C-alpha positions as CSV (number, residue, x, y, z in Angstrom):
1,M,98.9,103.3,81.7
2,T,102.6,103.9,82.2
3,G,104.3,106.9,83.7
4,A,101.8,108.0,86.3
5,A,102.0,111.6,87.4
6,P,104.9,111.9,89.8
7,A,102.6,113.7,92.3
8,A,100.2,110.7,92.3
9,E,103.2,108.3,92.8
10,R,104.4,110.4,95.7
11,A,100.8,110.3,97.2
12,L,100.9,106.5,97.2
13,Q,104.3,106.4,98.8
14,R,103.2,108.9,101.5
15,Y,100.2,106.6,102.2
16,L,102.4,103.5,102.5
17,A,104.8,105.3,104.8
18,A,101.8,106.5,106.9
19,I,100.6,102.9,107.2
20,N,104.0,101.7,108.3
21,S,104.2,104.4,111.0
22,H,101.5,102.5,112.9
23,D,100.2,106.0,113.9
24,F,96.7,106.8,112.7
25,A,97.5,110.5,113.0
26,E,99.9,110.0,110.1
27,V,97.3,108.0,108.1
28,R,94.7,110.7,108.7
29,R,97.0,113.3,107.0
30,V,96.7,111.3,103.8
31,L,93.0,110.6,103.9
32,H,90.2,112.5,102.2
33,P,87.5,113.4,104.8
34,G,85.0,111.2,102.9
35,A,87.3,108.2,102.3
36,V,85.7,104.8,101.9
37,F,87.5,101.6,102.6
38,W,86.4,98.2,101.4
39,F,88.2,95.4,103.1
40,S,87.5,91.7,102.6
41,D,85.8,91.6,106.0
42,A,84.5,95.1,106.6
43,T,83.4,98.4,104.9
44,C,84.5,101.6,106.6
45,T,82.8,104.8,105.7
46,T,83.8,107.1,108.6
47,E,87.1,108.2,109.9
48,A,86.3,106.5,113.2
49,E,85.7,103.2,111.5
50,V,88.8,103.5,109.4
51,Q,90.9,104.3,112.5
52,A,89.4,101.4,114.5
53,Y,90.2,99.0,111.6
54,F,93.8,100.2,111.2
55,E,94.5,100.2,115.0
56,N,93.0,96.7,115.3
57,A,95.1,95.4,112.4
58,W,98.3,96.9,114.0
59,R,97.5,95.1,117.2
60,I,96.9,91.8,115.5
61,V,100.0,91.9,113.3
62,E,102.7,93.4,115.5
63,D,105.6,95.2,113.8
64,E,103.8,94.9,110.4
65,V,105.5,96.1,107.3
66,Y,103.1,96.8,104.5
67,A,104.3,97.2,100.9
68,A,103.0,97.6,97.4
69,E,104.4,95.6,94.4
70,E,103.4,95.5,90.7
71,I,101.9,99.0,90.9
72,A,99.8,99.8,87.8
73,W,98.4,103.3,87.3
74,L,95.0,103.1,85.6
75,A,94.5,106.8,85.4
76,A,96.4,109.9,86.5
77,G,95.3,113.4,85.7
78,P,95.4,116.8,87.3
79,G,92.7,116.0,89.9
80,L,92.3,112.2,90.1
81,A,94.5,109.2,90.0
82,A,93.8,105.5,90.5
83,C,96.2,102.5,90.8
84,T,96.1,98.8,91.5
85,Y,98.9,96.8,93.2
86,A,99.7,93.6,94.9
87,Y,100.1,94.3,98.6
88,T,102.3,92.4,101.0
89,Y,102.5,92.4,104.7
90,A,104.9,90.8,107.2
91,G,105.0,90.9,111.0
92,R,104.3,88.8,114.0
93,H,101.1,87.4,115.5
94,A,101.4,86.2,119.1
95,G,105.1,86.2,118.6
96,V,105.0,84.0,115.5
97,P,106.1,85.4,112.1
98,V,103.2,85.9,109.6
99,S,103.0,87.2,106.1
100,G,100.6,87.4,103.2
101,R,99.6,89.2,100.1
102,G,96.5,90.4,98.3
103,R,95.2,92.9,95.8
104,A,94.5,96.6,96.2
105,T,92.9,99.5,94.4
106,N,93.6,103.0,95.5
107,V,91.9,106.2,94.3
108,F,93.4,109.6,95.0
109,A,91.9,113.0,94.5
110,M,93.4,116.5,94.6
111,Q,91.8,118.5,97.5
112,E,92.9,121.9,98.6
113,G,96.2,121.6,96.8
114,R,97.2,118.1,98.0
115,W,96.5,114.6,97.1
116,S,94.4,112.5,99.4
117,L,93.1,108.9,99.4
118,V,89.4,108.8,98.5
119,H,89.0,105.0,98.3
120,E,90.8,101.8,99.0
121,H,89.6,98.3,98.2
122,L,91.7,95.4,99.5
123,S,90.9,91.7,98.7
124,P,92.7,88.4,99.0
125,E,94.4,87.0,95.9
126,P,92.2,84.5,94.0
127,S,92.7,81.0,95.1
128,A,94.7,78.9,92.8
129,E,92.5,76.1,91.5
């Protein structure tokens, strides 16, 4: 699907900016109250679990910059939008530069007149064999 609804695209950009703020209060503003996160090493189904996961990640990768590339909108309608993308991150771990990439799926829903993130699924890229 090409040409996702501009509001859905703005919701994704707000989410990315919130992640890069390294302030969970900013991330919380974009999340749906029932958001579910599937990470490669954890499933988070409560806001407290999501907050703990983000804050731990920000401690591990200092000064992390998270970005989305190759964004593909699978669906975008008046109340629901879903996209996939390649995520990248770069920062420092114990003072040493680190970076990586993987795959993401985000689902946004309209709630009380604003878009919020309902689901995120992150996974590593498939190994090249």
